[in-house]
C-alpha positions in Angstrom: 106.5 102.4 88.1 106.2 101.1 91.7 106.8 97.5 92.6 106.1 95.7 95.9 108.3 92.6 96.2 107.2 90.1 98.9 109.2 87.2 100.3 109.1 84.8 103.2 106.1 82.6 102.6 106.3 78.8 102.7 105.0 75.6 104.2 105.3 75.1 107.9 103.8 72.9 110.6 101.3 74.2 113.2 103.0 76.1 116.0 105.9 77.2 113.8 106.9 80.7 112.7 107.4 82.6 109.5 108.5 86.2 108.7 107.2 88.0 105.6 108.9 90.9 104.1 107.7 93.4 101.5 110.0 96.0 99.9 108.7 98.9 97.8 110.8 100.2 95.0 110.5 102.5 92.0 109.0 106.0 91.7 107.3 106.0 95.1 106.8 108.9 97.4 104.7 110.0 100.4 104.3 106.5 101.8 101.7 106.3 104.5 100.1 103.1 105.9 101.7 99.8 105.1 100.0 96.5 105.8 99.2 92.9 105.0 96.0 91.3 103.8 95.3 87.6 103.2 92.9 85.6 101.1 92.1 82.0 101.6 90.5 79.9 98.8 86.8 80.8 98.4 87.0 83.7 100.9 87.4 87.4 100.7 90.6 89.3 101.1 90.8 90.5 104.7 93.1 92.8 106.6 95.7 91.0 108.8 97.6 94.0 110.2 98.6 97.5 109.2 101.0 100.1 110.5 101.1 103.8 110.2 104.2 105.8 109.3 104.5 106.8 112.9 104.4 103.2 114.1 100.9 102.7 115.4 99.5 99.3 114.5 96.2 97.6 114.0 95.5 93.8 114.0 92.8 91.4 113.0 91.4 89.8 116.2 92.4 86.3 114.9 96.1 87.2 114.9 96.4 89.4 117.9 99.1 88.2 120.2 100.6 85.9 117.5 101.6 88.3 114.7 103.7 91.4 114.8 103.9 94.0 112.1 106.8 96.4 111.8 108.4 98.7 109.2 111.6 100.3 108.2 110.9 103.7 106.6 114.4 104.1 105.4 114.1 100.9 103.3 110.4 101.3 102.4 109.9 97.8 103.8 107.2 96.3 105.9 107.5 93.0 107.8 105.1 90.5 109.4 106.4 88.2 112.0 104.0 85.3 112.4 104.3 83.0 115.4 102.2 80.1 116.6 100.9 79.5 113.1 97.6 77.6 112.8 96.1 75.8 109.8 93.5 78.6 109.7 96.3 81.0 108.8 96.8 79.3 105.4 96.2 81.9 102.7 97.8 84.0 100.0 99.3 87.0 101.8 99.3 90.4 100.1 101.4 93.4 100.9 99.5 96.7 100.7 100.8 100.3 100.7 99.3 103.7 100.5 101.5 106.2 98.7 101.4 109.6 97.1 100.4 111.2 100.3 97.2 109.2 100.4 96.3 109.4 96.7 97.7 106.0 95.5 97.3 102.4 96.5 99.6 99.5 95.7 99.4 95.8 96.1 102.1 93.1 96.0 101.7 89.9 93.9 101.0 87.7 97.0 103.1 85.1 98.8 101.6 81.7 99.8 101.6 80.7 103.5 100.5 77.1 104.2 100.3 75.7 107.7 99.8 71.9 107.7 101.0 68.9 109.6 
């Protein structure tokens, strides 16, 4: 069984920062892309950023220049550094991982990020 354990969400004011972490554990192998999605109330789940095993990254236009995704392959962990947070960033953030050499997909349980003054 594979588990994705997220941490780092919370309530912050506009302009502040948060760092999300997601660690994969269990019978997991062949990890490929890792990433973060988010879903605000009443909206669809959208990609925030993802990172390939080799380190190449992709970001949603709305977070470019503010968010940075990184990973530690030895720890099966992906991070999302979020700076200059805006109220529009408020959402439930989900960790996402492709494993089994591209044959399996895993999701975390979600961590809430709220940006409000």
